[in-house]
C-alpha positions, -999 to 999 in steps of 0.1 A, spaced: 667 469 108 652 488 137 646 474 172 611 462 178 591 448 207 580 417 186 601 400 159 597 372 134 615 361 103 598 358 69 580 325 66 581 316 103 549 306 120 559 322 153 565 357 167 589 363 196 593 390 222 613 395 253 599 384 287 592 412 312 615 395 336 646 392 314 678 405 331 713 412 319 727 381 337 700 359 321 712 370 287 748 364 295 740 330 309 723 321 277 751 330 253 745 367 246 776 389 246 776 426 254 785 449 226 805 482 229 772 501 225 757 482 256 734 460 236 734 422 239 741 400 208 735 363 202 752 348 172 749 311 162 755 292 130 726 272 117 739 243 96 724 211 83 755 192 97 784 205 118 808 199 89 787 219 64 803 250 49 771 264 35 751 273 66 734 304 78 739 327 108 712 335 134 716 369 149 695 382 178 703 417 193 686 429 224 687 467 231 705 478 263 671 488 278 660 451 276 627 462 260 633 457 223 652 433 200 661 425 164 662 390 148 677 381 115 690 351 96 718 359 72 743 342 49 773 327 67 793 359 63 764 380 76 762 401 44 727 393 32 694 383 47 681 348 39 647 333 41 652 297 53 615 290 50 613 296 13 627 262 3 616 228 17 652 214 14 660 237 44 638 216 67 667 206 90 679 242 92 644 253 100 642 227 128 676 239 142 663 275 141 632 266 161 653 245 185 676 275 193 647 298 199 627 273 219 658 270 242 656 307 248 619 304 255 624 277 280 651 297 298 629 327 302 645 350 277 617 350 250 580 345 247 567 327 217 533 333 200 518 316 170 511 339 140 476 334 125 478 327 88 
């Protein structure tokens, strides 16, 4: 997956992009870690309950120029992309996904825009 200025995940009703004012320290303060290539990565498990073994992984990567990003939801081991919006039984996981991204919006990392359907 290539870096892009705007990202979404299949089935989501929102599109996200980086704020113009995002800084390296803002990313670090919000749980991003710097990779060997200089990019910033945010990895969080998304599970229905903390004890659940069958969750998914949210992965956001911000390019080192702080202009573009990638967003994906994968299986727990990170090997295959997953669409959490395909099945209604994933409602709690969907809510946790939006909760994590809304936290990044509130802290000035991302901007959120509704997709017209």
